[in-house]
N, C-alpha and C positions, 0 to 999 in steps of 0.2 A: 480402514485404512493401515497399508505399510509405511513402516519407515521411510523406504525409497524412494515409494509415490508419493510421500508430502514431501518428503527432503527438494523432490526434483517441480513439484507444481509450485513451493514457494521460490525453487530459483526462476522459474519463471517469472512469476508476480513481482518478483525484485526484481528482475530485468523489464519490466513495466514500470515499476515505481522509480529506477536510472534514466528512463527515458523522460516521463516527467520532473524528475530534478536538476538534466541537466540543460531542459528545453527555455529559451531564453524569453518566449512570448507565454509562460508563465510567473506570475507575479509572487517577487521573495516570498514571500509569508504562508504560500500553496508549496516551491519548492522546500523548506524549510520543515517544515510538514513533511513535504514525503521523505524527505532525507533521515529521519527523523523514527518517523516509521518504518521505513525502510533497515535502520539501527536498530530496533527492537524484534523485528521480526527477522532479522539473524544473530538476535542474541544469545547468550547461554542459557538455560530453564526450558521449563517444557512445550509444547508446539502449540498448548490451550494459551498459556500467559501469552509466548511471544506474539499468537494470532490478536488475540482478544488485544493490548497493546496495540499493534499496529490499526487495528478498528477501529482505538477511538482518536490516536493520532488524526486518521487520515474523515476520517466520520468527524471530524471535528471542520475542515474544513470545504466537503463536500460540496456544500449548500454556501461560499464564499461570491458576493455579487461580483465579481473582477475575475473571477477564474473563467478563459475562453470558452466559446460553446467543448472544444474537440478536447482539449484536458480534461472539462465536465464530463465529458461521456467516457473519459480512459479511467477517472479517479474511481466513478459509480461501477466501471469493469472490476477494474483491482476489490473493494468494496465485495462486489457479488463475488468472488474467487476467492475472499478470503471468510466468508459469512460460509460459503460453502466446504470449506476447509472446520471448519469450529465446530458447524455437523457432527 
């Protein structure tokens, strides 16, 4: 995958993360974890390390019992997109 294409996909994922991070119906711990993942994804370094760091942050909260159904679906979609970039 070319860097331009990868950067575009990361930008799309970042926008979805921002939607979750600003959604008041999502628990604060989940918003914090998504914001942290977004920071890792947009940090300096190789794409592989950045994507792995973001996956780790989001995977930890993907099964949070307090997560609303629509947010859980969005989280799983983001995880799926990140995993496809990692491969």
